[in-house]
VOGU-3710 file (C-alpha; in Angstrom, 3 decimals, decimal comma):
1> mdetdalreh> 98,883/-109,961/148,119  102,401/-111,172/148,891  104,139/-110,425/152,195  106,249/-107,579/150,813  103,175/-105,736/149,519  101,338/-106,439/152,779  104,219/-104,946/154,768  104,206/-101,842/152,561  100,482/-101,446/153,206  101,096/-101,941/156,919
11> aaliealrep> 103,805/-99,253/156,844  101,378/-96,837/155,133  98,768/-97,494/157,838  101,310/-96,910/160,589  102,320/-93,639/158,934  98,665/-92,560/158,925  98,425/-93,465/162,625  101,151/-90,937/163,385  98,458/-88,256/162,963  96,840/-87,175/166,269
21> kayphptgsi> 93,421/-86,962/164,590  93,389/-90,753/164,309  92,851/-91,087/168,057  89,835/-90,371/170,305  92,070/-88,800/172,998  94,892/-86,234/173,214  98,179/-87,642/171,950  100,845/-85,011/171,511  103,587/-86,188/169,163  103,376/-89,880/168,268
31> dviethissv> 106,416/-92,145/168,256  106,684/-95,633/166,756  108,715/-98,609/167,958  109,281/-101,342/165,360  109,985/-105,004/166,105  110,194/-107,915/163,688  106,492/-108,747/164,189  104,789/-105,574/165,487  104,589/-101,803/165,332  103,928/-100,007/168,621
41> llagefaykv> 102,488/-96,484/168,505  103,096/-94,307/171,574  100,178/-91,872/171,670  99,618/-89,773/174,760  98,822/-91,889/177,815  98,457/-95,058/175,751  100,393/-97,419/173,501  98,835/-99,329/170,594  100,475/-102,523/169,393  99,650/-103,474/165,795
51> kkpvdlgfvd> 100,786/-106,847/164,469  102,622/-107,002/161,154  101,204/-109,172/158,308  104,060/-111,669/158,378  104,428/-115,441/158,339  107,846/-116,357/159,728  107,069/-120,006/160,356  107,116/-119,759/164,134  104,574/-116,907/163,970  101,767/-116,480/161,440
61> fsslerrrhf> 99,999/-113,099/161,348  99,278/-113,322/157,632  95,487/-112,782/157,810  93,403/-110,098/159,511  91,457/-112,732/161,410  94,642/-114,275/162,768  95,910/-110,858/163,836  92,647/-110,153/165,663  92,750/-113,555/167,370  96,299/-113,054/168,580
71> ceeelrlnrr> 95,521/-109,540/169,794  92,849/-111,088/171,995  95,270/-113,798/173,135  97,894/-111,181/173,953  95,403/-109,322/176,110  94,307/-112,473/177,942  97,764/-113,856/178,576  99,502/-110,646/179,593  96,843/-109,751/182,116  98,291/-112,622/184,182
81> gapslylevv> 101,450/-110,669/184,928  100,684/-107,043/184,020  96,934/-106,433/184,435  97,395/-102,682/184,906  99,079/-102,331/181,498  96,760/-104,310/179,224  93,425/-102,573/178,630  91,542/-103,847/175,555  91,639/-104,808/171,879  90,475/-101,963/169,609
91> pitggpqnar> 89,624/-101,866/165,877  91,371/-99,614/163,396  89,104/-98,385/160,626  89,379/-96,205/157,538  92,684/-97,460/156,157  95,750/-95,343/155,298  93,651/-92,458/153,920  91,458/-91,862/156,978  92,667/-94,076/159,797  90,730/-94,103/163,070
101> vgdpsgpave> 91,558/-95,996/166,271  88,730/-97,439/168,347  85,927/-96,302/166,043  83,443/-99,191/165,652  81,310/-97,463/163,023  83,160/-98,843/159,995  84,725/-102,147/158,978  88,015/-102,901/160,731  91,096/-102,891/158,529  93,323/-103,794/161,466
111> favkmrrfae> 93,308/-104,393/165,231  95,521/-103,168/168,048  96,173/-104,064/171,657  95,633/-100,933/173,706  98,011/-100,602/176,648  98,643/-98,067/179,341  101,886/-96,299/178,478  104,715/-96,525/180,980  107,537/-94,098/181,702  110,352/-93,711/179,216
121> garldllara> 113,406/-95,612/180,324  111,493/-97,918/182,694  112,295/-101,064/180,706  115,098/-103,099/182,201  117,133/-103,133/178,983  117,156/-99,326/178,936  118,012/-99,192/182,634  120,847/-101,642/181,979  122,268/-99,559/179,132  122,068/-96,416/181,264
131> gglspvhidr> 123,871/-98,107/184,165  120,786/-97,843/186,366  120,008/-101,519/186,954  120,667/-102,183/190,646  120,862/-105,275/192,872  117,500/-104,199/194,353  115,937/-104,358/190,870  117,403/-107,827/190,373  116,171/-109,172/193,708  112,674/-107,867/193,026
141> laqsvaayha> 112,795/-109,289/189,506  113,558/-112,720/190,947  110,578/-112,373/193,279  108,313/-111,294/190,401  109,385/-114,139/188,116  109,122/-116,766/190,862  105,609/-115,552/191,744  104,672/-115,493/188,043  105,818/-119,076/187,531  104,075/-120,273/190,677
151> qcqaasvesa> 100,685/-119,324/189,210  101,338/-120,594/185,670  99,273/-123,538/184,438  101,209/-126,804/184,042  101,189/-128,438/180,609  99,314/-131,694/180,192  101,671/-134,667/180,106  99,661/-135,936/177,112  100,624/-132,863/175,082  103,853/-132,431/173,121
161> fgspqtilrw> 104,679/-129,265/175,069  108,126/-129,490/176,591  108,844/-132,924/175,120  112,460/-133,672/174,166  111,493/-133,779/170,488  109,848/-130,349/170,681  112,815/-128,855/172,524  115,321/-130,193/170,001  113,250/-129,078/167,005  113,161/-125,449/168,124
171> atdnlddlqk> 116,867/-125,466/168,933  117,895/-126,977/165,593  115,519/-124,722/163,632  117,394/-121,700/164,974  120,725/-123,221/164,040  119,474/-124,176/160,563  118,364/-120,613/159,838  121,614/-119,142/161,125  123,745/-121,586/159,132  121,945/-120,555/155,937
181> aqltqtdarr> 122,829/-116,896/156,507  125,874/-115,239/154,999  127,843/-115,156/158,228  131,461/-114,203/158,740  133,901/-117,101/158,750  134,292/-116,837/162,519  130,536/-116,821/163,178  129,960/-119,704/160,756  132,571/-121,747/162,624  130,957/-120,884/165,951
191> igelrdwtrs> 127,518/-121,934/164,707  128,946/-125,277/163,580  130,479/-125,814/167,010  127,248/-124,782/168,715  125,292/-127,255/166,605  127,593/-130,073/167,793  127,364/-128,843/171,393  123,562/-128,583/171,253  123,204/-132,142/169,976  125,638/-133,494/172,586
201> eferrtsffe> 124,061/-131,561/175,455  120,574/-132,591/174,341  121,544/-136,262/174,375  122,924/-135,844/177,897  119,701/-134,199/179,102  116,976/-136,082/177,199  115,747/-138,068/180,196  115,921/-134,925/182,297  113,609/-133,087/179,878  111,074/-135,903/180,201
211> krrasghvre> 111,361/-135,844/183,973  110,724/-132,105/184,086  107,582/-132,471/182,002  106,285/-135,270/184,212  106,966/-133,260/187,367  104,934/-130,243/186,233  107,807/-127,856/185,497  106,643/-127,307/181,906  104,107/-124,508/182,334  102,358/-121,766/180,412
221> chgdlhlgni> 105,225/-119,335/180,972  106,127/-115,955/179,525  108,252/-117,353/176,703  110,126/-114,146/175,809  111,562/-113,008/179,125  114,424/-110,770/178,020  115,086/-107,394/179,636  113,194/-105,458/176,965  110,005/-107,225/178,039  110,270/-106,307/181,729
231> vvlddvpvpf> 109,264/-102,874/183,023  109,567/-101,277/186,460  106,120/-100,275/187,737  105,883/-98,823/191,260  109,451/-100,016/191,937  108,603/-103,618/190,951  109,932/-105,247/187,738  106,887/-106,570/185,851  107,072/-108,991/182,885  104,934/-107,957/179,897
241> dciefndelr> 104,622/-108,810/176,190  104,654/-112,580/176,646  104,422/-114,896/173,645  100,850/-115,244/172,479  101,373/-116,440/168,905  102,722/-119,960/169,440  101,696/-122,312/172,254  104,878/-124,382/171,972  107,008/-121,327/172,676  104,941/-120,435/175,744
251> fidvvsdvaf> 104,428/-123,880/177,311  108,037/-124,385/178,320  110,158/-125,359/181,293  110,274/-122,535/183,834  114,072/-122,690/183,701  113,904/-121,776/179,998  112,169/-118,547/181,006  114,780/-117,910/183,695  117,598/-118,679/181,247  116,412/-115,917/178,896
261> afmdlidhgl> 116,739/-113,148/181,502  119,971/-114,741/182,764  121,465/-114,729/179,255  120,303/-111,201/178,516  121,932/-109,822/181,664  125,178/-111,441/180,535  124,761/-109,944/177,052  124,384/-106,506/178,667  127,720/-106,995/180,431  126,043/-107,589/183,803
271> talawrflga> 127,308/-111,087/184,539  127,393/-110,568/188,310  123,749/-109,472/188,273  122,868/-112,473/186,089  124,147/-114,828/188,790  122,465/-112,741/191,465  119,145/-113,078/189,625  119,556/-116,822/189,180  120,543/-117,308/192,814  117,677/-115,243/194,171
281> yleisgdyeg> 115,158/-117,075/191,971  116,441/-120,467/193,122  116,400/-119,493/196,791  112,742/-118,512/196,418  111,589/-121,409/194,219  113,903/-124,163/195,462  114,100/-125,463/191,877  117,809/-126,309/191,896  117,149/-129,440/189,836  116,346/-127,170/186,889
291> laalrfyavy> 119,998/-126,112/186,714  120,769/-129,249/184,700  119,294/-127,548/181,626  120,249/-123,932/182,380  123,137/-123,780/179,916  121,240/-125,618/177,179  118,410/-123,100/177,417  120,705/-120,082/177,833  122,572/-121,010/174,630  119,238/-121,559/172,877
301> ralvrakial> 118,002/-118,147/174,052  121,117/-116,380/172,770  120,596/-118,016/169,379  116,915/-117,012/169,412  118,045/-113,389/169,718  120,608/-113,931/166,953  117,843/-115,260/164,704  115,588/-112,281/165,486  118,437/-109,941/164,544  118,795/-111,867/161,271
311> irrgqpdtpv> 115,060/-111,556/160,555  115,012/-107,817/161,294  117,993/-107,271/159,021  116,142/-108,893/156,127  112,816/-107,069/156,505  112,146/-104,266/153,982  110,856/-101,817/156,622  114,059/-101,980/158,699  116,106/-98,754/158,320  119,639/-99,144/157,007
321> sektadwaal> 121,135/-97,914/160,294  119,220/-100,583/162,193  120,289/-103,278/159,719  123,894/-102,498/160,624  123,074/-102,710/164,324  121,191/-105,980/163,790  124,226/-107,497/162,038  126,440/-106,538/164,980  123,873/-107,940/167,417  123,687/-111,228/165,502
331> sryikvaqgl> 127,435/-111,717/165,807  127,410/-110,664/169,470  124,695/-113,152/170,420  126,547/-115,978/168,686  129,620/-115,102/170,746  127,536/-115,008/173,949  126,132/-118,450/173,117  129,629/-119,817/172,605  130,739/-118,435/175,970  127,768/-119,979/177,743
341> akpaapqliv> 128,547/-123,355/176,205  132,125/-123,291/177,546  131,950/-122,554/181,281  134,851/-122,618/183,711  135,440/-125,809/185,694  133,126/-125,970/188,727  134,325/-126,200/192,300  132,809/-126,822/195,720  133,184/-124,152/198,396  131,868/-124,481/201,946
351> tcgvtgsgkt> 131,816/-121,909/204,692  132,816/-122,431/208,306  131,807/-120,013/211,013  129,368/-119,284/213,791  126,165/-117,348/213,319  126,731/-113,657/212,643  130,228/-114,135/211,246  129,313/-112,737/207,821  128,921/-115,941/205,809  125,777/-114,948/203,920
361> tvtqilleel> 126,978/-111,411/203,174  130,300/-112,563/201,754  128,954/-115,594/199,889  126,583/-113,240/198,058  129,672/-111,442/196,738  131,338/-114,757/195,908  128,420/-116,200/193,931  128,250/-113,067/191,781  131,993/-112,898/191,178  132,577/-116,610/190,623
371> gavrlrsdle> 129,388/-117,372/188,677  128,139/-119,806/191,298  124,983/-121,039/192,995  124,680/-120,731/196,754  122,881/-123,169/199,035  121,830/-121,664/202,371  121,245/-123,931/205,350  118,830/-121,430/206,919  116,575/-121,565/203,856  116,843/-125,279/203,124
381> rkrlfgipas> 116,236/-126,231/206,775  112,955/-124,332/206,726  112,045/-125,663/203,273  112,548/-129,222/204,528  110,047/-128,641/207,317  107,560/-126,642/205,243  108,203/-123,349/207,021  108,324/-120,051/205,073  111,717/-118,350/205,103  110,134/-115,259/206,653
391> dhsgagdavg> 108,632/-117,208/209,574  110,443/-116,312/212,797  108,289/-118,152/215,297  111,064/-118,949/217,731  112,544/-122,000/216,043  116,034/-120,810/216,975  115,338/-120,081/220,640  116,147/-123,544/221,911  119,810/-124,535/221,765  119,990/-127,919/220,044
401> gglydpaasl> 116,215/-128,298/219,932  113,326/-128,058/217,446  114,562/-127,447/213,911  118,086/-127,433/215,291  118,124/-130,777/217,088  120,756/-133,308/215,876  118,291/-135,231/213,678  116,995/-132,069/211,984  120,534/-130,820/211,438  121,574/-134,141/209,928
411> rtyarlhala> 118,620/-133,961/207,523  119,556/-130,392/206,632  123,168/-131,243/205,835  122,037/-134,282/203,856  119,751/-132,014/201,823  122,569/-129,521/201,241  124,829/-132,409/200,208  122,296/-133,648/197,653  121,713/-130,167/196,251  125,442/-129,471/196,006
421> gvvldagita> 125,729/-132,618/193,897  122,919/-131,328/191,663  124,670/-127,985/191,184  128,045/-129,601/190,444  126,463/-132,056/188,002  125,092/-129,031/186,135  128,700/-127,840/185,706  128,266/-124,919/188,118  130,302/-123,969/191,178  128,418/-124,686/194,409
431> ivdatflers> 128,803/-122,531/197,526  127,318/-124,058/200,672  126,501/-121,427/203,287  126,243/-123,218/206,637  128,106/-123,152/209,946  129,994/-126,433/209,300  131,147/-126,415/212,916  131,331/-130,224/213,046  134,134/-132,099/211,297  131,760/-134,842/210,172
441> hrrmfrelar> 129,742/-132,332/208,150  132,867/-130,902/206,531  134,070/-134,420/205,749  130,814/-135,193/203,882  131,383/-132,353/201,470  135,106/-132,913/201,035  134,231/-136,454/199,982  131,580/-135,128/197,582  134,178/-132,935/195,899  136,510/-135,922/195,587
451> ergvrfsive> 133,752/-138,032/194,023  132,909/-135,303/191,501  136,564/-134,564/190,756  136,288/-130,852/191,609  138,378/-128,505/193,720  137,293/-128,195/197,370  137,793/-125,083/199,502  136,748/-123,962/202,961  136,208/-120,296/203,783  136,565/-119,873/207,543
461> feappatlrs> 134,855/-116,729/208,847  136,055/-114,811/211,876  134,913/-111,832/213,943  135,298/-110,863/217,629  132,590/-112,221/220,011  131,299/-108,725/220,775  130,836/-108,026/217,061  129,086/-111,377/216,593  126,640/-110,730/219,449  125,836/-107,271/218,121
471> rvaqrlsegh> 125,133/-108,601/214,615  122,888/-111,419/215,829  120,865/-109,069/218,028  120,456/-106,560/215,196  119,449/-109,256/212,705  116,771/-110,604/215,033  115,373/-107,130/215,699  115,129/-106,371/211,976  113,679/-109,781/211,043  114,801/-109,586/207,385
481> dasdatvqvl> 116,953/-112,724/207,312  115,956/-116,390/207,240  118,196/-117,187/210,223  116,529/-117,761/213,595  119,740/-118,142/215,608  119,825/-116,194/218,880  122,642/-114,906/221,062  122,210/-118,067/223,170  122,757/-120,201/220,062  125,860/-118,153/219,245
491> shqlatrepl> 127,295/-118,760/222,718  126,691/-122,497/222,352  128,387/-122,549/218,947  131,450/-120,692/220,228  131,820/-123,191/223,083  131,327/-126,394/221,063  132,707/-125,770/217,553  135,327/-128,219/216,316  138,455/-126,500/214,934  139,726/-127,285/211,462
501> taterslavr> 142,190/-130,129/211,251  145,622/-129,671/209,725  144,373/-131,231/206,498  141,356/-128,901/206,443  143,562/-125,872/207,056  145,512/-126,728/203,919  142,238/-126,304/202,030  141,031/-123,208/203,870  141,020/-119,455/203,491  140,358/-117,471/206,680
511> fdtdieqgrl> 138,259/-114,335/206,232  138,110/-111,641/208,916  134,792/-109,787/208,609  135,509/-107,315/211,409  136,140/-104,540/208,913  134,316/-101,438/207,722  131,237/-102,193/205,616  132,666/-100,219/202,713  135,720/-102,483/202,583  133,798/-105,740/202,699
521> hprgvwlahk> 132,908/-105,873/199,017  136,437/-105,315/197,648  137,750/-107,856/200,156  135,074/-110,298/198,966  136,072/-109,743/195,342  139,698/-110,391/196,302  138,621/-113,603/198,048  136,751/-114,696/194,901  139,914/-114,226/192,835  141,876/-116,298/195,330
531> lqsgaaktga> 139,332/-119,100/195,224  139,180/-119,000/191,434  142,935/-119,330/191,211  143,027/-122,164/193,737  144,939/-120,323/196,455  143,588/-122,620/199,165  145,333/-125,608/197,574  148,739/-124,338/198,670  147,933/-123,570/202,293  145,883/-121,254/204,482
541> thiraeg> 145,502/-117,632/203,517  144,278/-115,082/206,043  142,334/-112,136/204,642  142,338/-109,299/207,149  141,229/-105,711/206,995  144,664/-104,557/205,931  144,665/-106,828/202,911
//
């Protein structure tokens, strides 16, 4: 039986499974979701995922035995991240004339992964389209993905998983398939440019790919971490439906997983949330070195989605209306890939201000608006000394002591300096969130910007002493922030800080944070526009409450 006939037979079976009598439990009306490799039947409290009899090269479900095997693999692998969703593998008997789910009395004609059904609209892609995806969702997603990656098995260095040759093969296979398609002239030109970019970027990063494999960053990841494969369960975004059908597509660099969700947020028009997700993940994991390959993988992921749209458009069971949508999606993903391959020039931005002056709040706005990565001294200081960010054991009580003695501070700024270089080398704007009260520390970073040939700006934060003391006291009582600085530390900083020099003031923007909370975000957006346009190059600008 050829694939076309097998797909027709599959479609007939799925039609039979729309009948409630096929199930051993109440179902109500039964809906079907079609993908390029599976049919998912929504029946009552459960969902049944049936694999299509296809061989697309990267996935081979052409025999019943292979489909059963990969059902079992899907169950095993997805229980790592979503154990409450994945229940069992069940047989389907009887065929199109008398289909039965979960009845072991006859020979199986097919197999299905039985899952607990989740609420309509709980997938992140649907939330995104409805305008319901919030910063809280994104922060929790970053926590979920970081925790998921932390427990993933590392690939053996003796395997080919994550090798430069494997990475390049998958990237060029996508491009080959897209170049063979009957694309518009514009899309064909873009694919040609992306092929050249992919080869050039790969050559730049080849040694990096090897280093990542040797350092254990190639792991048994999710492999298909776009928004449609993440669902909110009990207010927590949970990855599901990981790749089970090809080990090479699952044993990948963790940053390739991250790049998929990052790219998909951008495709949904949520660029600010994409950078928020990336930043939150990095602050949890500390894996800033992975940024070197972020754009390579993000472009690859966009082209993966373009290829899937191409496959769906060519399958006989795809409705005509969906073929039209798939063609539009193919072109859109190619355009997204092109945009990711041509980023804006990076810059280096450092903050300057005492504790409680609003640096972390405003830099969160800046990183989202500018498309930047933030480096926080409070987090990196604790990471250097092996202390969890949530640990508030009094490290900030002593002025100039413990984690805040001169030697520890020098190590912290050296670490921030090194990481800022990593971010800039990845072609991404770096924002360094630290007090920078000493001129020597500011000089280090101004010199780094000169070495890298990027624009350097200082954002100087201001607020009245009474406001500062109130913020510090409130932050300590709530215990939600990584900072340990006390009111005593604040007083010491106010008395000993070194003012900006005339040269530094020519590179600085002063930001007054003593404004209503509701006005802080628009003021932060305005600041981002000023920094993007290089306003600090022409002299100091003072952003006050009135504008």
